C-alpha positions as MATLAB code, in Angstrom:
seq = 'MNMRSSRTNARPCRHRASGFSLLEMVIVVAISLTLLVVSVVSLEPLLKMQRVTNSYNMTLAALRQARDNAISQRTAYQVTFNQTTTPPVVTTITVAPTTTFTGDLPSATYQYPNDVFFLVPPTGTSAPDSIGTGSNAVDFGYTASSSAGGQTSFYFCPDGSAQTASTCAGAGNWDGGVVYLARSVTDTGSYRAVDLFGATGRLHGWRLYPAGSGYQWLRQ';
ca = [
      54.529   40.707  -72.549;
      52.316   38.262  -70.514;
      50.772   40.085  -67.598;
      49.540   38.120  -64.600;
      46.505   39.311  -62.978;
      46.943   40.472  -59.384;
      43.551   38.765  -58.661;
      43.832   35.233  -57.745;
      41.593   32.680  -59.165;
      39.130   32.088  -56.255;
      37.389   28.735  -56.188;
      34.136   28.554  -54.544;
      34.441   26.879  -51.243;
      31.583   24.843  -50.001;
      31.380   24.018  -46.400;
      29.392   20.965  -45.149;
      26.644   22.066  -42.838;
      27.232   20.736  -39.157;
      24.675   19.116  -37.040;
      21.845   16.502  -37.866;
      19.521   16.464  -40.669;
      15.769   16.374  -40.065;
      15.676   12.821  -41.081;
      18.289   11.783  -38.694;
      16.528   13.684  -35.693;
      13.247   11.977  -36.667;
      14.879    8.451  -36.534;
      16.527    9.366  -33.046;
      13.211   10.407  -31.538;
      11.404    7.387  -32.755;
      13.914    5.060  -31.401;
      13.785    6.954  -28.038;
       9.999    6.774  -27.908;
      10.130    3.137  -28.799;
      12.501    2.394  -25.767;
      10.445    4.522  -23.450;
       7.293    2.577  -24.296;
       8.894   -0.835  -23.747;
      10.469    0.384  -20.431;
       7.010    1.665  -19.153;
       5.321   -1.481  -20.230;
       7.772   -3.700  -18.485;
       7.923   -1.618  -15.340;
       4.318   -1.304  -14.813;
       3.707   -4.693  -13.241;
       6.571   -3.864  -10.716;
       5.192   -0.523   -9.968;
       1.710   -2.068   -9.288;
       3.246   -4.567   -6.854;
       5.194   -1.845   -5.210;
       2.242    0.035   -4.403;
       0.660   -2.964   -2.709;
       3.885   -3.477   -0.688;
       3.898    0.213    0.341;
       0.152   -0.121    1.406;
       0.977   -3.148    3.474;
       4.039   -1.585    5.057;
       1.935    1.622    5.828;
      -0.738   -0.620    7.408;
       1.872   -2.195    9.974;
       3.278    1.081   10.633;
       0.088    2.695   11.295;
      -1.024   -0.063   13.710;
       2.466   -0.020   15.567;
       2.272    3.780   15.811;
      -1.156    3.532   17.274;
      -0.070    1.103   19.922;
       2.910    3.070   20.868;
       0.873    6.316   21.057;
      -1.686    4.483   23.416;
       1.216    3.290   25.656;
       3.150    6.584   25.691;
       0.194    8.902   26.144;
      -1.604    6.590   28.643;
      -4.884    6.783   26.632;
      -6.918    4.709   24.413;
      -6.495    5.001   20.528;
      -9.112    4.110   18.179;
      -8.101    2.329   14.885;
     -10.802    2.666   12.128;
     -10.602    1.060    8.670;
     -12.853    2.789    5.922;
     -13.651    2.127    2.299;
     -16.115    4.095    0.279;
     -18.694    1.999   -1.584;
     -19.069    4.339   -4.526;
     -16.448    5.521   -6.992;
     -13.964    6.793   -6.682;
     -13.214    4.203   -3.950;
     -11.263    5.621   -1.219;
      -9.577    3.323    1.327;
      -8.167    4.779    4.438;
      -6.939    3.901    8.000;
      -7.624    6.524   10.730;
      -5.857    6.656   14.085;
      -7.191    8.863   16.647;
      -7.014    9.268   20.613;
     -10.263    8.978   22.551;
      -9.141   11.573   25.141;
     -11.260   14.714   24.090;
      -9.550   17.095   26.711;
      -5.951   17.069   25.445;
      -5.590   18.781   22.287;
      -1.994   17.924   21.292;
      -2.388   14.179   21.121;
      -1.625   13.015   17.664;
      -4.099   11.697   15.162;
      -3.604   10.695   11.644;
      -5.419    9.223    8.497;
      -3.425    7.053    6.070;
      -4.811    6.639    2.526;
      -3.992    3.808    0.136;
      -3.225    4.128   -3.568;
      -6.388    4.206   -5.762;
      -5.584    0.572   -6.923;
      -5.149   -0.985   -3.533;
      -8.293   -2.031   -1.582;
      -9.447   -3.935    1.562;
     -10.581   -7.089   -0.168;
     -11.972  -10.485    0.910;
      -9.384  -13.202    0.044;
     -10.135  -16.017   -2.289;
     -12.615  -18.756   -1.153;
     -11.375  -21.662    0.613;
      -8.289  -19.693    2.012;
      -7.664  -20.314    5.833;
      -7.363  -17.307    7.823;
      -3.886  -16.155    8.997;
      -3.211  -17.491   12.437;
      -6.723  -18.979   12.372;
      -8.320  -15.786   13.293;
     -11.669  -15.428   11.869;
     -13.040  -17.145    8.614;
     -11.798  -14.818    5.965;
     -15.249  -13.927    4.913;
     -14.649  -10.220    5.644;
     -12.149   -7.768    4.214;
     -11.956   -6.013    7.581;
     -12.581   -8.639   10.126;
     -12.176   -7.520   13.876;
     -14.368   -8.094   16.793;
     -13.115  -11.611   17.919;
     -13.129  -11.753   21.760;
     -13.275  -14.696   24.367;
     -16.979  -14.229   24.444;
     -17.729  -13.411   20.740;
     -16.692  -14.833   17.344;
     -19.086  -12.479   15.333;
     -16.169  -10.786   13.647;
     -16.717   -8.221   10.771;
     -16.002   -5.158   12.825;
     -14.040   -2.324   11.252;
     -12.626   -0.617   14.334;
     -10.854   -1.589   17.511;
      -8.965    0.311   20.456;
      -5.310    0.117   21.433;
      -5.155    0.601   25.304;
      -2.478    1.930   27.632;
      -1.475   -1.696   28.574;
      -0.668   -2.384   24.749;
      -3.536   -4.685   24.413;
      -6.452   -4.158   21.745;
      -9.871   -4.082   22.868;
     -13.485   -3.590   21.766;
     -14.213   -0.371   23.818;
     -12.319    2.608   24.948;
     -12.869    1.878   28.495;
     -10.301   -0.919   28.231;
     -12.002   -2.934   30.685;
      -9.690   -5.962   30.357;
      -9.759   -9.572   29.501;
     -13.259  -10.056   28.239;
     -12.863   -7.312   25.864;
      -9.512   -8.285   24.109;
     -10.124   -7.687   20.350;
      -8.353   -9.811   17.670;
      -8.838   -9.733   13.879;
      -7.434   -9.408   10.422;
      -7.415   -6.899    7.629;
      -6.861   -8.056    4.162;
      -5.781   -5.831    1.177;
      -5.000   -6.488   -2.532;
      -5.201   -4.971   -5.970;
      -8.055   -7.065   -7.127;
      -9.816  -10.464   -6.439;
      -8.322  -11.940   -9.573;
      -4.758  -10.826   -8.624;
      -4.223  -13.287   -5.909;
      -0.480  -12.659   -5.958;
      -1.115   -9.143   -4.585;
      -2.865  -10.257   -1.375;
      -1.374   -9.154    1.981;
      -2.841   -9.391    5.453;
      -2.253   -8.024    8.858;
      -3.627   -9.771   11.931;
      -3.805   -8.698   15.605;
      -3.918  -10.613   18.810;
      -5.997   -8.489   21.296;
      -4.438   -9.711   24.491;
      -0.808   -8.650   23.566;
      -1.390   -6.416   20.644;
       0.943   -8.270   18.760;
       0.814   -8.069   14.929;
       1.730  -10.372   12.239;
       2.037   -9.800    8.468;
       1.291  -12.162    5.842;
       1.459  -12.753    2.137;
      -0.836  -15.153   -0.014;
       0.974  -17.681   -2.127;
      -0.301  -20.494   -4.421;
      -0.206  -23.953   -2.792;
      -1.319  -27.018   -4.703;
      -4.974  -26.408   -5.767;
      -5.405  -23.429   -3.339;
      -3.455  -20.911   -1.567;
      -1.532  -20.508    1.658;
      -0.499  -17.530    3.928;
       3.018  -17.169    4.723;
       4.606  -14.975    7.390;
       6.547  -11.903    6.095;
];
């Protein structure tokens, strides 16, 4: 009599391991790194230009705020442009009230990114609004009686004008000028400028564009 074993014939079961193999993971990581490098390289020029744009907007905002403070606080505000000559170069705009007996008047220092500077515009470029000669990166000090220029500070007065001294004496002291900023002297497309009319405190913003064999400032 044939007897059948109660033990069933068990076949070994082999289960495929789930997940990725080491080779697959290496390939995915390599592709991801390649895409990341390509993205960074393509975005870097845009990021550089954005830093210039941010510095330009910051300059306009700082000057407008200084003028508004002078009017609202009824005191002169000094605006000073400073750039260190030794590395690391630090480029700043300082706005401070000239009144010494009031401790609650606001003052502030604005700093550019480390790759944006006050720079003289390319040779042969006419100055925005015909203020100055474009031979100085920070070029204030143009009054009715003086055209020397090259000054790095001026004062906003309670009447909204910009003048050469905190005494705000009037018409003979109205101070006009221009500040130029860019990434480098060779990157002409990055040049921006802000000019100032002393009598009114009016500000204009500019950008430099190629024009024929030279360059031209266009209002922003």
